[in-house]
Steps between C-alpha positions, in 0.01 A plus 500: 500500500844567346599846393513370141141376516390823668659704222335279236160549666544878517601513134202285399263722698646813341457355151145406571423848637663659194295284268181580687574871491508490117138382486231766482153368446215733428285500821253213491212741564586700188274393210587776248843567354631769268833411333725736304789352308774721344774390260782603738585692814547815291193462277246783540197309365345163576195281458229480763307176560215422744421172673238356728587218742281194447569230753879480525570639156491829312265550205528780244250771585484661159672840539833531322649830388828689449606718794777745578731473802779715641716716270803299623319164506455279809684437826421274794243660729366426847184292511377149567806327351822418685799731452677441170860565393549765235389847420280648774230759462600844634323834525530699176675224298233497231447123541173321571521236777530134405357226721162405651283774645157527656265735324335768709194704415421710198522877476399770253354839429129402492277467810431136413651234275378163374725251680503220749787665687465753773497840329652820632414821309782754498482874555750780447643446847591133453870423458700178504809604693826416320722707726760272665507562873139611522291318761238462222743352247326268252157590640210681326379774732269802489665836577173607664560230763880493539582862416658667199849470649471119501458484120753774419749382236298201391480460119200263518188717503224246450280741303738530211237681299514784749872498583662395169226518240472136398262207542747229606339442839138538388473129576760290680583221740733506802780241482615412850871526438718573808211444743732572793575848352876443516665836435656525154378156382251649251159657547165570334475203268176484304331357194371801309407634160775539239595825333562316175583161347854400601547806724671380822411606850702623803461154659137395458313281251285691253243397241217627279169613653301207352740245655489678834117503489492123437747434783309720749172326415657153529702546819328405824643579841340177633730307268810666656663580167875517455735653238812327371758679282812322368741502208451202273815315621405542864146380433632183333748448782249550784177381346506156658626602845259792520215291360422760233277437200657301217434698186638531148673838500453735209 
C-alpha cells in the first residue's frame, strides 16, 4: 500500500472514531429517564421531564415541573457521555453538571422512604466529602466509621437540619457525577428539595417536595434510571445522536 493510501486510511479511521465518540446513547438497560432542559449554559432554572422507555422509544411518563440548577448554570460533567468540548465542571464553580448520568439511591432524614430506589437514611455523622485531595472525595461517608478527621473541612453534612438548620436534604437522590472521584472535577451532586422557587443551588438540581415525592415513588432501581441535563441548544444539537426523547420544549 502506498504512503498516500495509508495516510488516507488513517485519516478515514480517525474521522470515524471521532464521529463515534460524539455518540452517547442512554444504556439499553435503562428504562427510566429524567431530563432537565435549561435556556442556556448560565440559566439557573430549567424544566424537568420524565420518560419511560417502551420498546425502542421514549414515552412521556407524566411528571413535568420547574427545577433549579447551579447558581452559575451548567457545565459539562463526568458521566455516561463522551467528553465534550467547552466549559467543564469544577469543584466550587457553582455549576450543575451537564450530560448523561446514572442515578444512585435515595437518601434522607427519615428511617424509611417510599421509593423504588435503594434508600440510605442519614445521621449526624454522614458527610459527602468535598475536600479536594481527600481519599474520600465525592463519597458519602459516616464519621463513626472513617473517623472525624476524615470529614474535617467538608461543607456537605448530609443532615442539614442538624448542621445548618434547613430541610434541603430531607429527601434526595444521588446523581452519579464523577464516578471515578477525579479530584477537583466536582463532588456531591444530588437532586434535593428547593429552598424556594427560582432559588439556585451550589451545583445540584432542586425541586418542590411534592415533585420529589412523585419522582421517588416512580423511580425503580430495576429500571436503571438515568438523569440528563442540557441547555436547550445542546439538547437540540445532540438529541438525535444521543437518542434522547423528542419533545416540544416549553
